[in-house]
Residue, then its C-alpha position, 0 to 999 in steps of 0.5 A: m825426727k826433725s831439728d828445732i831450728e827456727v827461721g831467723q837463726v844462723l847455721a854454720l855449715k860447709v855446703r855445696f855452692n852449686n850443682h857443679g860440685d863446688v864446696a866451701r872450704s870452711a863453714h860459712p854462716y847461713l840465715v834460716v829463711d824458711l822451714e818446709e815442715d811437710l818436706e822436712v827441708v830448711e831453706i838457708a841463705q848465705i851471709d857474707s861480711l860486707k868488709g872489703k866488699e862494700w860494692k856488693a851492697f849495691r847489687r840487687s842480688n844481695k840484702v845488707i844487714y847491719s850488726t848494730d841498731p839494734t845490736e845483733t847476736v847472730i852476726d858480729k859485723d855488717s853483712y849481706v845475705q845472698l838472694d840469688n841462690t836456693l839452698q835447702v838442707e834436709d831437716f834432721s835431728g842433730l842439724e841444730r848442732f850447727r846452729r851458732q846459737k838459739d838467738k835470731l836476727s832481730a824482728v825488723k831486720l829479719a822481716d826486711v831480709l825475708r821480704a827481700y828474699r821472697d821478692y827476689h825469688a818471685t821476680h828473678e829466675i834462679d839458675e838451676a845450678k844455684n838450686v841446691y839440695m843437700n840431704q843429711q848424709e851430705i851435710l854430715e860428710l862435709n861438716t864432721 
């Protein structure tokens, strides 16, 4: 049985950053960017705070999202979404317990991020080490 996760929501997870085994020390926010229902996969993109890393706003591999105008409920500070990874997790009943809330990123900002994400993936090769898939067991082991 699958979760009721939706594109635009944010999950807080510890994940493997790459296929070399590097794992986050703490849970990070991840924007849901795609749902592949046939494969039971949720594709997510890491969100990082822009504070102290403003220079990262200029990288093509990042998409800035501001927490205001309109005020966002899924992020509380100006941030950026990493575009140069493909992070996928198995969609399973219980995944929604890692959701920050049921709210989604505002429609205009979400459309802008999704467009940037898809464009980046269509025009740049994603390093094999950054194509990560995690199954239910791995997600639960890292996050409980």
